[in-house]
ROKE-752291 format. One record per residue (C-alpha): residue number from 1; residue in one letter; z negated, x, y. Coordinates in Angstrom, 3 decimals, padded with zeros to 6 digits. Example, Ala and Ser with C-alpha at 12.3 -4.5 7.8 and 13.67 -1.06 7.14 Angstrom:
<node><resi>1</resi><resn>A</resn><z>-007.800</z><x>012.300</x><y>-004.500</y></node>
<node><resi>2</resi><resn>S</resn><z>-007.140</z><x>013.670</x><y>-001.060</y></node>
END
This chain:
<node><resi>1</resi><resn>M</resn><z>-089.866</z><x>-035.081</x><y>143.829</y></node>
<node><resi>2</resi><resn>E</resn><z>-089.959</z><x>-037.252</x><y>146.928</y></node>
<node><resi>3</resi><resn>T</resn><z>-090.142</z><x>-041.024</x><y>147.002</y></node>
<node><resi>4</resi><resn>Y</resn><z>-088.244</z><x>-043.114</x><y>149.552</y></node>
<node><resi>5</resi><resn>I</resn><z>-089.344</z><x>-046.697</x><y>150.118</y></node>
<node><resi>6</resi><resn>A</resn><z>-086.232</z><x>-048.782</x><y>150.703</y></node>
<node><resi>7</resi><resn>K</resn><z>-085.721</z><x>-051.219</x><y>153.518</y></node>
<node><resi>8</resi><resn>Q</resn><z>-084.011</z><x>-054.544</x><y>152.840</y></node>
<node><resi>9</resi><resn>G</resn><z>-080.272</z><x>-053.963</x><y>152.449</y></node>
<node><resi>10</resi><resn>D</resn><z>-080.386</z><x>-050.166</x><y>152.040</y></node>
<node><resi>11</resi><resn>R</resn><z>-077.709</z><x>-048.696</x><y>149.787</y></node>
<node><resi>12</resi><resn>L</resn><z>-078.474</z><x>-045.932</x><y>147.323</y></node>
<node><resi>13</resi><resn>D</resn><z>-075.431</z><x>-043.870</x><y>148.330</y></node>
<node><resi>14</resi><resn>S</resn><z>-076.521</z><x>-043.977</x><y>151.979</y></node>
<node><resi>15</resi><resn>I</resn><z>-080.014</z><x>-042.830</x><y>151.066</y></node>
<node><resi>16</resi><resn>I</resn><z>-078.613</z><x>-039.977</x><y>148.975</y></node>
<node><resi>17</resi><resn>Y</resn><z>-076.325</z><x>-038.848</x><y>151.806</y></node>
<node><resi>18</resi><resn>K</resn><z>-079.098</z><x>-038.989</x><y>154.416</y></node>
<node><resi>19</resi><resn>H</resn><z>-081.448</z><x>-036.983</x><y>152.229</y></node>
<node><resi>20</resi><resn>Y</resn><z>-079.092</z><x>-034.377</x><y>150.743</y></node>
<node><resi>21</resi><resn>K</resn><z>-076.265</z><x>-034.415</x><y>153.345</y></node>
<node><resi>22</resi><resn>S</resn><z>-073.833</z><x>-034.685</x><y>150.434</y></node>
<node><resi>23</resi><resn>L</resn><z>-072.422</z><x>-037.119</x><y>147.898</y></node>
<node><resi>24</resi><resn>D</resn><z>-071.525</z><x>-034.366</x><y>145.454</y></node>
<node><resi>25</resi><resn>K</resn><z>-071.083</z><x>-035.725</x><y>141.928</y></node>
<node><resi>26</resi><resn>D</resn><z>-073.893</z><x>-033.581</x><y>140.471</y></node>
<node><resi>27</resi><resn>I</resn><z>-076.339</z><x>-034.702</x><y>143.152</y></node>
<node><resi>28</resi><resn>V</resn><z>-075.505</z><x>-038.384</x><y>142.718</y></node>
<node><resi>29</resi><resn>E</resn><z>-075.840</z><x>-038.103</x><y>138.932</y></node>
<node><resi>30</resi><resn>A</resn><z>-079.242</z><x>-036.398</x><y>139.213</y></node>
<node><resi>31</resi><resn>V</resn><z>-080.527</z><x>-039.126</x><y>141.544</y></node>
<node><resi>32</resi><resn>L</resn><z>-079.133</z><x>-041.917</x><y>139.340</y></node>
<node><resi>33</resi><resn>K</resn><z>-080.842</z><x>-040.363</x><y>136.321</y></node>
<node><resi>34</resi><resn>E</resn><z>-084.200</z><x>-040.671</x><y>138.114</y></node>
<node><resi>35</resi><resn>N</resn><z>-083.481</z><x>-044.209</x><y>139.340</y></node>
<node><resi>36</resi><resn>R</resn><z>-082.197</z><x>-046.128</x><y>136.340</y></node>
<node><resi>37</resi><resn>H</resn><z>-084.185</z><x>-049.132</x><y>137.574</y></node>
<node><resi>38</resi><resn>L</resn><z>-081.771</z><x>-049.429</x><y>140.531</y></node>
<node><resi>39</resi><resn>L</resn><z>-078.443</z><x>-049.092</x><y>138.702</y></node>
<node><resi>40</resi><resn>K</resn><z>-077.567</z><x>-052.795</x><y>138.779</y></node>
<node><resi>41</resi><resn>K</resn><z>-078.295</z><x>-053.254</x><y>142.480</y></node>
<node><resi>42</resi><resn>C</resn><z>-075.624</z><x>-053.018</x><y>145.163</y></node>
<node><resi>43</resi><resn>L</resn><z>-078.144</z><x>-053.513</x><y>147.945</y></node>
<node><resi>44</resi><resn>L</resn><z>-081.771</z><x>-052.532</x><y>147.595</y></node>
<node><resi>45</resi><resn>D</resn><z>-084.678</z><x>-054.825</x><y>148.266</y></node>
<node><resi>46</resi><resn>A</resn><z>-087.452</z><x>-053.985</x><y>150.678</y></node>
<node><resi>47</resi><resn>F</resn><z>-090.030</z><x>-051.701</x><y>149.074</y></node>
<node><resi>48</resi><resn>D</resn><z>-087.838</z><x>-050.586</x><y>146.147</y></node>
<node><resi>49</resi><resn>K</resn><z>-088.832</z><x>-047.028</x><y>145.256</y></node>
<node><resi>50</resi><resn>V</resn><z>-086.070</z><x>-044.432</x><y>145.236</y></node>
<node><resi>51</resi><resn>Y</resn><z>-086.991</z><x>-041.159</x><y>143.556</y></node>
<node><resi>52</resi><resn>L</resn><z>-085.310</z><x>-038.130</x><y>145.127</y></node>
<node><resi>53</resi><resn>P</resn><z>-085.533</z><x>-035.038</x><y>142.908</y></node>
<node><resi>54</resi><resn>K</resn><z>-085.593</z><x>-031.545</x><y>144.338</y></node>
<node><resi>55</resi><resn>I</resn><z>-082.020</z><x>-030.314</x><y>144.245</y></node>
<node><resi>56</resi><resn>E</resn><z>-080.731</z><x>-027.099</x><y>145.744</y></node>
<node><resi>57</resi><resn>V</resn><z>-077.743</z><x>-028.075</x><y>147.854</y></node>
<node><resi>58</resi><resn>K</resn><z>-075.221</z><x>-025.316</x><y>148.381</y></node>
<node><resi>59</resi><resn>I</resn><z>-073.041</z><x>-025.604</x><y>151.458</y></node>
<node><resi>60</resi><resn>E</resn><z>-069.580</z><x>-024.193</x><y>150.965</y></node>
<node><resi>61</resi><resn>Q</resn><z>-068.073</z><x>-022.152</x><y>153.737</y></node>
<node><resi>62</resi><resn>K</resn><z>-064.455</z><x>-022.971</x><y>154.396</y></node>
<node><resi>63</resi><resn>G</resn><z>-062.557</z><x>-019.969</x><y>155.595</y></node>
<node><resi>64</resi><resn>R</resn><z>-064.025</z><x>-016.687</x><y>156.697</y></node>
<node><resi>65</resi><resn>A</resn><z>-063.596</z><x>-014.651</x><y>159.797</y></node>
<node><resi>66</resi><resn>L</resn><z>-062.403</z><x>-011.129</x><y>159.233</y></node>
<node><resi>67</resi><resn>W</resn><z>-064.325</z><x>-009.870</x><y>162.272</y></node>
END
């Protein structure tokens, strides 16, 4: 698990997207589970700790070339 130290005004969704390159429901739920202390904050304060669990992110391929 990695720890991100927030800057004043950071948003949790932005941190999740920057780290995982996705806002998939399962990813967001896993991060929220590890960060219950931040659930009531819209904007984070400087030095808030955001715990980022190891999550395997699968990238879907849209369309396939036949050759």
